[in-house]
C-alpha positions in Angstrom: 0.0 0.0 0.0 1.5 3.3 -1.1 0.8 6.1 1.3 1.0 9.7 0.1 2.0 12.4 2.5 1.4 16.0 1.9 3.5 19.1 2.6 1.6 22.4 2.2 3.2 25.8 1.4 1.2 29.0 1.4 2.9 31.7 -0.7 2.0 35.3 -1.1 4.4 35.7 -4.0 6.7 33.4 -6.0 9.8 35.0 -4.5 9.1 33.3 -1.2 9.9 30.0 -2.9 12.1 30.7 -5.9 15.2 32.8 -6.6 15.3 34.9 -9.7 17.3 33.3 -12.5 21.0 34.2 -12.4 23.3 34.9 -15.3 25.1 31.5 -14.8 22.0 29.4 -14.3 19.1 30.6 -16.5 16.4 28.8 -14.5 14.8 29.6 -11.2 16.1 27.8 -8.1 14.7 27.1 -4.7 15.4 29.6 -1.9 17.3 28.3 1.1 14.5 29.0 3.6 12.0 27.2 1.3 14.3 24.2 1.0 14.9 24.0 4.7 11.1 24.1 5.4 10.4 21.4 2.8 13.2 19.2 4.0 12.2 19.6 7.7 8.6 18.8 6.9 9.6 15.8 4.7 11.8 14.4 7.5 8.8 14.3 9.8 6.8 12.3 7.3 6.8 8.4 7.2 9.8 7.1 5.3 7.7 5.0 3.0 5.4 6.3 0.4 5.3 9.3 -1.9 5.2 13.0 -1.1 2.9 15.6 -2.6 3.9 19.2 -2.3 0.7 21.3 -2.3 1.5 25.0 -3.0 -1.1 27.6 -2.5 -0.2 30.5 -4.8 -1.7 34.0 -4.9 -3.6 34.9 -8.0 -1.1 37.7 -8.7 1.7 35.1 -9.3 -0.2 32.9 -11.7 2.2 33.5 -14.5 4.9 31.6 -12.5 2.7 28.5 -11.9 4.5 26.4 -14.5 8.0 27.2 -13.2 7.4 25.8 -9.7 7.3 22.0 -10.3 10.4 21.8 -12.5 12.3 24.1 -10.2 11.6 21.9 -7.2 12.4 18.7 -9.0 15.6 20.1 -10.5 16.7 21.5 -7.1 16.3 18.2 -5.2 17.8 16.2 -8.1 20.9 18.5 -7.8 20.9 18.0 -3.9 20.6 14.2 -4.4 23.5 14.2 -6.8 25.6 16.3 -4.4 24.9 13.9 -1.5 25.6 10.9 -3.7 29.1 12.4 -4.5 29.7 13.0 -0.8 28.6 9.5 0.1 31.0 8.0 -2.5 33.9 10.3 -1.4 33.4 9.2 2.3 33.4 5.5 1.4 36.4 5.8 -0.9 38.4 7.9 1.6 37.3 5.7 4.5 38.6 2.5 2.7 41.8 4.2 1.7 42.7 5.4 5.2 41.6 2.1 6.7 44.2 0.3 4.6 46.8 2.9 5.6 45.9 2.5 9.3 46.0 -1.3 9.0 49.5 -1.1 7.4 50.6 1.3 10.2 49.2 -1.1 12.8 51.0 -4.1 11.3 54.3 -2.0 11.2 53.8 -1.0 14.9 53.2 -4.7 15.9 56.2 -5.8 14.0 58.4 -3.1 15.6 57.0 -4.0 19.0 57.9 -7.7 18.5 61.4 -6.9 17.3 62.0 -4.6 20.3 60.7 -7.3 22.7 63.2 -9.9 21.3 66.2 -7.5 21.0 66.0 -5.6 24.2 65.6 -7.1 27.6 62.3 -6.6 29.5 62.2 -3.5 31.6 59.6 -0.8 32.4 60.6 1.5 29.6 60.2 -1.2 26.9 56.9 -2.2 28.4 55.8 1.5 28.2 56.9 1.9 24.6 55.2 -1.4 23.6 51.9 -0.4 25.2 52.1 3.1 23.7 52.7 1.7 20.2 49.7 -0.6 20.6 47.5 2.2 21.7 48.7 4.4 18.9 48.0 1.7 16.4 44.4 1.3 17.6 43.9 5.0 17.6 45.0 5.1 14.0 42.1 2.8 13.2 39.5 5.0 15.0 38.7 7.5 12.2 38.6 5.1 9.3 36.3 2.7 11.2 34.1 5.6 12.3 33.7 6.7 8.7 32.9 3.3 7.4 30.6 2.3 10.2 28.7 5.6 11.0 29.5 8.6 8.9 27.8 7.3 5.7 24.4 6.6 7.2 23.0 10.2 7.5 24.2 11.0 4.0 22.4 7.9 2.7 19.3 9.0 4.5 19.6 12.4 2.8 20.0 10.8 -0.6 16.7 8.8 -0.1 14.9 11.9 1.1 16.1 14.1 -1.8 15.1 11.3 -4.2 11.6 11.2 -2.7 11.3 15.0 -3.0 12.7 14.9 -6.5 10.0 12.5 -7.5 7.3 14.2 -5.5 4.1 15.4 -7.1 3.8 19.2 -7.1 0.3 20.6 -7.0 -0.1 24.4 -7.5 -3.4 25.7 -6.3 -4.3 29.3 -7.2 -5.7 31.1 -4.2 -8.1 33.7 -5.5 -8.4 35.5 -2.2 
């Protein structure tokens, strides 16, 4: 069963939702405040099902009616692609530094074993050995954090932006 959730926006004029076209990008784009509102509302909705954006637009802005849907879809498509690139970067970087950290850990363990066999046991050698082991595990901390935890919020953003990109946009002209 596909549940459709609705987000309502009441606009007095089109400039509350869309920026004017710039010289670099000839199409209207979503304003930051409007994006934040839509994303916050969408995050509060059930994660399954589709989203409908219902936009009440003043009669005075009727000439911009056809710009709203494409601008919203293009904006969230762009945001999804940005998040996908960030997700890929985190995974690629996480794996790279994990292999570097594992190499460093192996080197530290090897140096520790060599030191244990060459130098007689005393408190200084024990301190150095334990310090090396701690340093090696700390070197693994960030790569493991990236690969276990950092990607998850970005993946959730990708899914949310995809839902907003595919959302139905209904523009209702408010004659009052």
